[in-house]
N, CA, C and O atoms as a MOPAC input file, in Angstrom:
PM7 MOZYME 1SCF
protein

 N      0.83500 1    -1.17100 1     0.01100 1
 C     -0.02500 1    -0.01000 1     0.00800 1
 C      0.91200 1     1.21900 1     0.01300 1
 O      1.81600 1     1.35800 1     0.83700 1
 N      0.63000 1     2.09300 1    -0.96400 1
 C      1.45300 1     3.27100 1    -1.09600 1
 C      1.37900 1     4.21000 1     0.10300 1
 O      2.39300 1     4.78700 1     0.49500 1
 N      0.19200 1     4.37100 1     0.69200 1
 C      0.08800 1     5.30100 1     1.85000 1
 C      1.02400 1     4.79000 1     2.95000 1
 O      1.80400 1     5.58100 1     3.48100 1
 N      0.98400 1     3.54300 1     3.30400 1
 C      1.82400 1     3.00800 1     4.35300 1
 C      3.29800 1     3.20600 1     4.01900 1
 O      4.07900 1     3.52200 1     4.91700 1
 N      3.69500 1     3.04000 1     2.81300 1
 C      5.11400 1     3.15100 1     2.39600 1
 C      5.57800 1     4.58900 1     2.61100 1
 O      6.66500 1     4.82500 1     3.13800 1
 N      4.71100 1     5.58700 1     2.18300 1
 C      5.11700 1     6.98500 1     2.39700 1
 C      5.22500 1     7.37800 1     3.83900 1
 O      6.16700 1     8.06200 1     4.24000 1
 N      4.22600 1     6.93200 1     4.65300 1
 C      4.22400 1     7.23900 1     6.05400 1
 C      5.44100 1     6.68500 1     6.76600 1
 O      6.04400 1     7.35300 1     7.60500 1
 N      5.81600 1     5.39000 1     6.40300 1
 C      6.99300 1     4.78500 1     7.00200 1
 C      8.28300 1     5.45100 1     6.56800 1
 O      9.17200 1     5.69600 1     7.38300 1
 N      8.38100 1     5.74900 1     5.25400 1
 C      9.60300 1     6.51600 1     4.78800 1
 C      9.74700 1     7.80600 1     5.52700 1
 O     10.85000 1     8.14800 1     5.95300 1
 N      8.67400 1     8.53900 1     5.69600 1
 C      8.76400 1     9.87300 1     6.39200 1
 C      9.17700 1     9.66900 1     7.84600 1
 O     10.00000 1    10.41000 1     8.38300 1
 N      8.58300 1     8.64200 1     8.47700 1
 C      8.83900 1     8.44800 1     9.93900 1
 C     10.31900 1     7.99700 1    10.08600 1
 O     10.98300 1     8.47200 1    11.00800 1
 N     10.83700 1     7.15600 1     9.27400 1
 C     12.16600 1     6.68900 1     9.35900 1
 C     13.17500 1     7.83100 1     9.08700 1
 O     14.17400 1     7.97100 1     9.79300 1
 N     12.89400 1     8.62300 1     8.07100 1
 C     13.79700 1     9.69500 1     7.74900 1
 C     13.80900 1    10.78200 1     8.83800 1
 O     14.86300 1    11.34400 1     9.13800 1
 N     12.68200 1    11.06800 1     9.40700 1
 C     12.60300 1    12.08100 1    10.52200 1
 C     13.32500 1    11.52700 1    11.73300 1
 O     14.15000 1    12.21300 1    12.33500 1
 N     13.02800 1    10.31500 1    12.08700 1
 C     13.70000 1     9.70200 1    13.27100 1
 C     15.17700 1     9.67700 1    13.10500 1
 O     15.90700 1     9.92900 1    14.06300 1
 N     15.64300 1     9.38800 1    11.94300 1
 C     17.05600 1     9.31100 1    11.64500 1
 C     17.74100 1    10.64800 1    11.89700 1
 O     18.90600 1    10.68600 1    12.29200 1
 N     17.03200 1    11.72800 1    11.67400 1
 C     17.60400 1    13.07600 1    11.91500 1
 C     17.47600 1    13.56800 1    13.31000 1
 O     18.03400 1    14.61100 1    13.65000 1
 N     16.74900 1    12.84600 1    14.14800 1
 C     16.55900 1    13.26900 1    15.51600 1
 C     17.56000 1    12.63600 1    16.47100 1
 O     18.27000 1    11.70300 1    16.09600 1
 N     17.62300 1    13.14100 1    17.71300 1
 C     18.48500 1    12.62000 1    18.70600 1
 C     18.05700 1    11.17800 1    19.11500 1
 O     18.90500 1    10.33200 1    19.39700 1
 N     16.82000 1    10.94000 1    19.13800 1
 C     16.24200 1     9.60800 1    19.55900 1
 C     15.78200 1     8.91500 1    18.29100 1
 O     14.69200 1     9.19100 1    17.78900 1
 N     16.57200 1     8.05300 1    17.79100 1
 C     16.33000 1     7.42000 1    16.48700 1
 C     15.41900 1     6.18600 1    16.66200 1
 O     15.89400 1     5.05100 1    16.69000 1
 N     14.16000 1     6.42300 1    16.77300 1
 C     13.22400 1     5.35600 1    17.04400 1
 C     11.91800 1     5.57500 1    16.33200 1
 O     11.37200 1     6.67800 1    16.31000 1
 N     11.41400 1     4.47200 1    15.73400 1
 C     10.08700 1     4.47200 1    15.10400 1
 C      9.34600 1     3.32200 1    15.72200 1
 O      9.85300 1     2.20500 1    15.82200 1
 N      8.07600 1     3.63200 1    16.15600 1
 C      7.24100 1     2.57900 1    16.73900 1
 C      6.04200 1     2.35600 1    15.78300 1
 O      5.35900 1     3.29400 1    15.37100 1
 N      5.82800 1     1.06700 1    15.45600 1
 C      4.75400 1     0.73300 1    14.60700 1
 C      3.87000 1    -0.29900 1    15.31600 1
 O      4.35700 1    -1.30700 1    15.82900 1
 N      2.53400 1    -0.01700 1    15.33400 1
 C      1.60100 1    -0.88300 1    15.98400 1
 C      0.45400 1    -1.27200 1    15.04100 1
 O      0.00000 1    -0.44800 1    14.24600 1
 N      0.00400 1    -2.47400 1    15.12500 1
 C     -1.14100 1    -2.94400 1    14.30100 1
 C     -2.18800 1    -3.49800 1    15.23300 1
 O     -1.89600 1    -4.32800 1    16.09500 1
 N     -3.40500 1    -3.03800 1    15.05900 1
 C     -4.51300 1    -3.51300 1    15.91300 1
 C     -5.70300 1    -3.81100 1    15.01200 1
 O     -6.05500 1    -2.97300 1    14.18100 1
 N     -6.31200 1    -4.92900 1    15.13800 1
 C     -7.49800 1    -5.31400 1    14.42200 1
 C     -8.71100 1    -5.13400 1    15.35900 1
 O     -8.80800 1    -5.77000 1    16.40800 1
 N     -9.63100 1    -4.24300 1    14.93900 1
 C    -10.84800 1    -4.00600 1    15.73100 1
 C    -12.04400 1    -4.20700 1    14.87500 1
 O    -12.32800 1    -3.39900 1    13.99100 1
 N    -12.78100 1    -5.31100 1    15.12900 1
 C    -13.96400 1    -5.61500 1    14.37000 1
 C    -13.63300 1    -5.62700 1    12.85600 1
 O    -12.87200 1    -6.46900 1    12.37800 1
 N    -14.22200 1    -4.67900 1    12.13400 1
 C    -14.02400 1    -4.68700 1    10.67300 1
 C    -12.97500 1    -3.59300 1    10.24300 1
 O    -12.99300 1    -3.12400 1     9.10500 1
 N    -12.08400 1    -3.21600 1    11.17200 1
 C    -11.12300 1    -2.19000 1    10.93300 1
 C     -9.73700 1    -2.51900 1    11.35100 1
 O     -9.53600 1    -3.00200 1    12.46500 1
 N     -8.73900 1    -2.27600 1    10.49100 1
 C     -7.32700 1    -2.39300 1    10.93300 1
 C     -6.76600 1    -1.01700 1    11.19400 1
 O     -6.86700 1    -0.11200 1    10.36700 1
 N     -6.17100 1    -0.88100 1    12.36600 1
 C     -5.53800 1     0.41200 1    12.78000 1
 C     -4.03200 1     0.18400 1    12.76100 1
 O     -3.50700 1    -0.76300 1    13.34700 1
 N     -3.34600 1     1.11800 1    12.04400 1
 C     -1.90400 1     1.09400 1    11.99000 1
 C     -1.41900 1     2.37800 1    12.57600 1
 O     -1.74000 1     3.44600 1    12.05500 1
 N     -0.66000 1     2.32400 1    13.63600 1
 C     -0.14300 1     3.53200 1    14.29700 1
 C      1.37500 1     3.55000 1    14.07800 1
 O      2.08200 1     2.57600 1    14.33700 1
 N      1.85000 1     4.73600 1    13.57400 1
 C      3.26900 1     4.95300 1    13.33800 1
 C      3.63200 1     6.21100 1    14.23200 1
 O      3.01700 1     7.27300 1    14.13400 1
 N      4.63900 1     6.01100 1    15.07500 1
 C      5.13400 1     7.03500 1    15.97100 1
 C      6.60800 1     7.17300 1    15.72000 1
 O      7.34900 1     6.19000 1    15.74700 1
 N      7.04400 1     8.41500 1    15.47200 1
 C      8.44400 1     8.66200 1    15.36600 1
 C      8.85800 1     9.87500 1    16.20300 1
 O      8.07900 1    10.79600 1    16.44500 1
 N     10.08700 1     9.83200 1    16.62100 1
 C     10.61700 1    10.94600 1    17.42500 1
 C     11.12300 1    12.00500 1    16.46500 1
 O     11.59700 1    11.68800 1    15.37300 1
 N     11.02200 1    13.28500 1    16.87900 1
 C     11.45400 1    14.43000 1    16.19300 1
 C     12.02900 1    15.45500 1    17.14500 1
 O     11.56500 1    15.60800 1    18.27500 1
 N     13.03600 1    16.14600 1    16.67900 1
 C     13.60700 1    17.25700 1    17.49800 1
 C     12.91900 1    18.61000 1    17.13200 1
 O     13.17400 1    19.64600 1    17.74700 1
 N     12.07600 1    18.54900 1    16.14800 1
 C     11.34900 1    19.78000 1    15.74700 1
 C     10.25000 1    20.06200 1    16.75500 1
 O      9.50500 1    19.17300 1    17.16500 1
 N     10.17200 1    21.33400 1    17.14200 1
 C      9.19200 1    21.73100 1    18.16300 1
 C      7.81800 1    22.08400 1    17.60900 1
 O      6.78800 1    21.80300 1    18.22200 1
 N      7.83100 1    22.68800 1    16.46700 1
 C      6.55800 1    23.12500 1    15.88000 1
 C      6.40000 1    22.62300 1    14.46400 1
 O      6.90700 1    23.19800 1    13.50100 1
 N      5.69300 1    21.55300 1    14.38400 1
 C      5.34500 1    20.97400 1    13.03900 1
 C      3.89400 1    21.37500 1    12.78800 1
 O      3.00300 1    20.96300 1    13.53100 1
 N      3.65300 1    22.15600 1    11.77200 1
 C      2.31100 1    22.69100 1    11.49100 1
 C      1.47800 1    21.56200 1    10.78100 1
 O      1.45100 1    21.45700 1     9.55500 1
 N      0.84600 1    20.78000 1    11.57700 1
 C      0.07000 1    19.64200 1    11.06100 1
 C     -0.94400 1    20.12400 1    10.00800 1
 O     -1.21800 1    19.40600 1     9.04600 1
 N     -1.47500 1    21.27200 1    10.17500 1
 C     -2.44100 1    21.74400 1     9.15700 1
 C     -1.85500 1    22.02800 1     7.83000 1
 O     -2.60800 1    22.14800 1     6.86300 1
 N     -0.52100 1    22.15100 1     7.69500 1
 C      0.16300 1    22.47300 1     6.44500 1
 C      0.89100 1    21.33000 1     5.80700 1
 O      1.15500 1    21.38200 1     4.60600 1
 N      1.22700 1    20.31300 1     6.53000 1
 C      2.15500 1    19.28300 1     6.02000 1
 C      1.54200 1    18.44700 1     4.87600 1
 O      2.29100 1    17.77800 1     4.16300 1
 N      0.23800 1    18.45900 1     4.67800 1
 C     -0.37900 1    17.67200 1     3.59900 1
 C     -0.52000 1    18.48900 1     2.34700 1
 O     -1.12100 1    17.98900 1     1.39600 1
 N     -0.00600 1    19.73900 1     2.25600 1
 C     -0.07300 1    20.57000 1     1.13100 1
 C      1.02800 1    20.15900 1     0.11900 1
 O      2.15900 1    19.87900 1     0.51700 1
 N      0.71300 1    20.12700 1    -1.10500 1
 C      1.67200 1    19.77400 1    -2.18800 1
 C      2.88900 1    20.77800 1    -2.17000 1
 O      2.69300 1    21.98800 1    -2.28400 1
 N      4.07600 1    20.27300 1    -2.03200 1
 C      5.26100 1    21.08400 1    -2.01800 1
 C      5.70000 1    21.56400 1    -0.64100 1
 O      6.77600 1    22.15200 1    -0.52300 1
 N      4.91700 1    21.33900 1     0.39500 1
 C      5.32100 1    21.78800 1     1.75400 1
 C      6.22200 1    20.71300 1     2.39500 1
 O      5.91200 1    19.52300 1     2.36200 1
 N      7.28100 1    21.14200 1     2.94600 1
 C      8.23100 1    20.23400 1     3.65600 1
 C      8.81600 1    20.85000 1     4.87700 1
 O      9.04000 1    22.05900 1     4.94100 1
 N      9.06900 1    19.99600 1     5.87200 1
 C      9.80400 1    20.41300 1     7.09000 1
 C     11.26500 1    20.04700 1     7.06100 1
 O     12.02400 1    20.36800 1     7.97500 1
 N     11.65100 1    19.36400 1     5.98700 1
 C     13.02200 1    18.84900 1     5.81100 1
 C     14.03300 1    20.02400 1     5.62500 1
 O     13.70200 1    21.05300 1     5.03700 1
 N     15.20400 1    19.84300 1     6.11800 1
 C     16.21500 1    20.82400 1     5.95000 1
 C     16.70900 1    20.99500 1     4.48200 1
 O     16.92000 1    22.10300 1     3.99000 1
 N     16.87700 1    19.81100 1     3.81700 1
 C     17.37100 1    19.90500 1     2.46300 1
 C     16.14100 1    19.78400 1     1.53500 1
 O     15.65600 1    18.69800 1     1.22000 1
 N     15.67100 1    20.98800 1     1.12100 1
 C     14.49300 1    21.08700 1     0.34200 1
 C     14.77500 1    20.88000 1    -1.13400 1
 O     14.95300 1    21.84000 1    -1.88300 1
 N     14.81500 1    19.60800 1    -1.55400 1
 C     15.09000 1    19.23500 1    -2.87800 1
 C     13.87700 1    19.22700 1    -3.76200 1
 O     12.77700 1    19.58100 1    -3.33700 1
 N     14.08800 1    18.80700 1    -5.04300 1
 C     13.07300 1    18.83200 1    -6.09200 1
 C     11.84000 1    17.99400 1    -5.68000 1
 O     10.71000 1    18.42700 1    -5.90300 1
 N     12.03300 1    16.85700 1    -5.10900 1
 C     10.92500 1    15.92500 1    -4.83500 1
 C     10.40800 1    16.02900 1    -3.36100 1
 O      9.65700 1    15.16600 1    -2.90600 1
 N     10.80200 1    17.04200 1    -2.66800 1
 C     10.30000 1    17.24500 1    -1.31100 1
 C      8.92300 1    17.73600 1    -1.28700 1
 O      8.50600 1    18.42100 1    -2.22000 1
 N      8.16200 1    17.42400 1    -0.25000 1
 C      6.81900 1    17.94600 1    -0.08600 1
 C      5.76200 1    17.26100 1    -0.92900 1
 O      4.64500 1    17.76400 1    -1.05300 1
 N      6.09600 1    16.13700 1    -1.50100 1
 C      5.13100 1    15.43100 1    -2.37700 1
 C      4.37100 1    14.28500 1    -1.65900 1
 O      3.18600 1    14.04200 1    -1.89100 1
 N      5.13800 1    13.58900 1    -0.76100 1
 C      4.60400 1    12.35600 1    -0.15700 1
 C      3.30600 1    12.50400 1     0.58500 1
 O      2.34800 1    11.78000 1     0.31400 1
 N      3.25700 1    13.42100 1     1.50800 1
 C      2.04000 1    13.57600 1     2.30500 1
 C      0.86300 1    14.17000 1     1.50500 1
 O     -0.30000 1    13.95900 1     1.84900 1
 N      1.18200 1    14.91000 1     0.44200 1
 C      0.14600 1    15.39900 1    -0.41700 1
 C     -0.45100 1    14.21400 1    -1.15900 1
 O     -1.66900 1    14.14400 1    -1.32600 1
 N      0.37100 1    13.29300 1    -1.60100 1
 C     -0.11900 1    12.07400 1    -2.24300 1
 C     -0.96500 1    11.27800 1    -1.27500 1
 O     -2.05200 1    10.82100 1    -1.62900 1
 N     -0.44900 1    11.09600 1     0.01400 1
 C     -1.27100 1    10.41300 1     1.00700 1
 C     -2.60100 1    11.06800 1     1.19400 1
 O     -3.62500 1    10.38400 1     1.22100 1
 N     -2.62300 1    12.31200 1     1.31900 1
 C     -3.88900 1    13.08900 1     1.51100 1
 C     -4.84800 1    12.79400 1     0.38300 1
 O     -6.01500 1    12.50900 1     0.65300 1
 N     -4.42900 1    12.84600 1    -0.84900 1
 C     -5.26100 1    12.59600 1    -2.01100 1
 C     -5.82200 1    11.21300 1    -2.02200 1
 O     -7.00500 1    11.00900 1    -2.29500 1
 N     -4.95000 1    10.23000 1    -1.71700 1
 C     -5.38000 1     8.84600 1    -1.67300 1
 C     -6.43200 1     8.61400 1    -0.58700 1
 O     -7.42800 1     7.93000 1    -0.82300 1
 N     -6.21600 1     9.17200 1     0.57600 1
 C     -7.16700 1     9.02300 1     1.68800 1
 C     -8.49800 1     9.69000 1     1.31200 1
 O     -9.56500 1     9.14200 1     1.58800 1
 N     -8.43700 1    10.83000 1     0.70700 1
 C     -9.68700 1    11.50300 1     0.32500 1
 C    -10.48800 1    10.73300 1    -0.70800 1
 O    -11.71900 1    10.75300 1    -0.71200 1
 N     -9.76500 1    10.06100 1    -1.57500 1
 C    -10.40900 1     9.28600 1    -2.66200 1
 C    -10.77400 1     7.85700 1    -2.29400 1
 O    -11.35300 1     7.14600 1    -3.11500 1
 N    -10.45700 1     7.42200 1    -1.10400 1
 C    -10.68500 1     6.01200 1    -0.69900 1
 C    -11.55100 1     6.01000 1     0.54100 1
 O    -11.06300 1     6.33300 1     1.62400 1
 N    -12.79100 1     5.66600 1     0.42400 1
 C    -13.73700 1     5.68200 1     1.58000 1
 C    -13.31500 1     4.74700 1     2.69800 1
 O    -13.68200 1     4.96100 1     3.85300 1
 N    -12.56000 1     3.73100 1     2.37800 1
 C    -12.15900 1     2.72900 1     3.40800 1
 C    -10.94200 1     3.21300 1     4.22100 1
 O    -10.46300 1     2.48200 1     5.08800 1
 N    -10.43500 1     4.42700 1     3.95700 1
 C     -9.26600 1     4.91000 1     4.70200 1
 C     -9.61300 1     6.18000 1     5.44600 1
 O    -10.44000 1     6.99200 1     5.03000 1
 N     -8.90900 1     6.30600 1     6.61100 1
 C     -8.92900 1     7.53800 1     7.41400 1
 C     -7.57300 1     7.70100 1     8.03300 1
 O     -6.95100 1     6.71900 1     8.43800 1
 N     -7.09900 1     8.93200 1     8.11400 1
 C     -5.75700 1     9.22300 1     8.68700 1
 C     -5.89300 1    10.28800 1     9.68500 1
 O     -6.53100 1    11.31200 1     9.43900 1
 N     -5.29000 1    10.06500 1    10.84000 1
 C     -5.26000 1    11.05800 1    11.95700 1
 C     -3.83100 1    11.33400 1    12.28800 1
 O     -3.02300 1    10.41900 1    12.44500 1
 N     -3.51800 1    12.60900 1    12.39500 1
 C     -2.10700 1    13.02800 1    12.50000 1
 C     -2.01800 1    14.03200 1    13.65200 1
 O     -2.85800 1    14.92100 1    13.79200 1
 N     -0.95800 1    13.86300 1    14.48400 1
 C     -0.69400 1    14.87900 1    15.52200 1
 C      0.76100 1    14.87800 1    15.89000 1
 O      1.47700 1    13.89500 1    15.69800 1
 N      1.18300 1    16.00100 1    16.42100 1
 C      2.55200 1    16.20400 1    16.93000 1
 C      2.48600 1    16.65900 1    18.39200 1
 O      1.86300 1    17.67000 1    18.71600 1
 N      3.14400 1    15.88900 1    19.26200 1
 C      2.97000 1    16.16600 1    20.69300 1
 C      4.26800 1    15.68500 1    21.40900 1
 O      4.72900 1    14.56500 1    21.18900 1
 N      4.80500 1    16.51200 1    22.21600 1
 C      5.90100 1    16.14700 1    23.12300 1
 C      7.07000 1    15.44000 1    22.43400 1
 O      7.57300 1    14.42100 1    22.90800 1
 N      7.48300 1    16.01100 1    21.30800 1
 C      8.64500 1    15.45900 1    20.58700 1
 C      8.36100 1    14.18200 1    19.79600 1
 O      9.28900 1    13.51200 1    19.34300 1
 N      7.05600 1    13.83900 1    19.62800 1
 C      6.68900 1    12.66300 1    18.89300 1
 C      5.67000 1    13.05800 1    17.80700 1
 O      4.84100 1    13.94900 1    17.99800 1
 N      5.76000 1    12.39500 1    16.71800 1
 C      4.87100 1    12.58900 1    15.56500 1
 C      4.04200 1    11.31400 1    15.41100 1
 O      4.60900 1    10.22500 1    15.31800 1
 N      2.74000 1    11.42300 1    15.38300 1
 C      1.80200 1    10.32000 1    15.35300 1
 C      1.05800 1    10.32700 1    13.98600 1
 O      0.53800 1    11.35600 1    13.55300 1
 N      1.02800 1     9.16000 1    13.33700 1
 C      0.18400 1     8.95100 1    12.16300 1
 C     -0.61500 1     7.70000 1    12.49600 1
 O     -0.04200 1     6.64200 1    12.75700 1
 N     -1.95600 1     7.82500 1    12.48700 1
 C     -2.84200 1     6.70600 1    12.77900 1
 C     -3.69200 1     6.50700 1    11.52200 1
 O     -4.53200 1     7.33400 1    11.16700 1
 N     -3.43500 1     5.36700 1    10.86400 1
 C     -4.13900 1     5.01500 1     9.65600 1
 C     -5.19300 1     3.98000 1     9.95100 1
 O     -4.86800 1     2.93000 1    10.50600 1
 N     -6.44100 1     4.22600 1     9.60600 1
 C     -7.52100 1     3.28400 1     9.76400 1
 C     -7.95800 1     2.74600 1     8.41000 1
 O     -8.17700 1     3.49200 1     7.45600 1
 N     -8.07900 1     1.40300 1     8.36100 1
 C     -8.44700 1     0.74700 1     7.07600 1
 C     -9.69100 1    -0.12000 1     7.41400 1
 O     -9.64700 1    -1.01000 1     8.26400 1
 N    -10.76100 1     0.17800 1     6.72800 1
 C    -12.01300 1    -0.62400 1     6.98200 1
 C    -12.01400 1    -1.74500 1     5.96100 1
 O    -11.63300 1    -1.55300 1     4.80600 1
 N    -12.44000 1    -2.90100 1     6.39400 1
 C    -12.58000 1    -4.08900 1     5.47800 1
 C    -13.77000 1    -3.90800 1     4.59400 1
 O    -13.71700 1    -4.35200 1     3.44700 1
 N    -14.86900 1    -3.28000 1     5.03700 1
 C    -16.03500 1    -3.04500 1     4.27000 1
 C    -16.65200 1    -1.68800 1     4.56400 1
 O    -16.46000 1    -1.14900 1     5.65400 1
 N    -17.37700 1    -1.13300 1     3.62900 1
 C    -18.09800 1     0.05500 1     3.92200 1
 C    -19.50300 1    -0.13000 1     3.35800 1
 O    -20.33900 1     0.76500 1     3.47900 1

């Protein structure tokens, strides 16, 4: 799944740049829904969650040609797929992405 790949790539890259190089991944099946939670550490204090899904927006230091595309792609896929929901937050040096996948709708 492309969404999961992008979220994991971002989490690993951000954790690698932080002092605490750790990514936590959890999978939980609840009735007709799979919940995947990805938590990574970050040294960034203010990540504007309301902006990170915009095409071209990046929090990375090396702002290259292909930066700021991944989360915009994720946002579009989630919007176009009724079986998906994504919840994102940044709190206390950790970045949380919670992806919900419904088996049926």
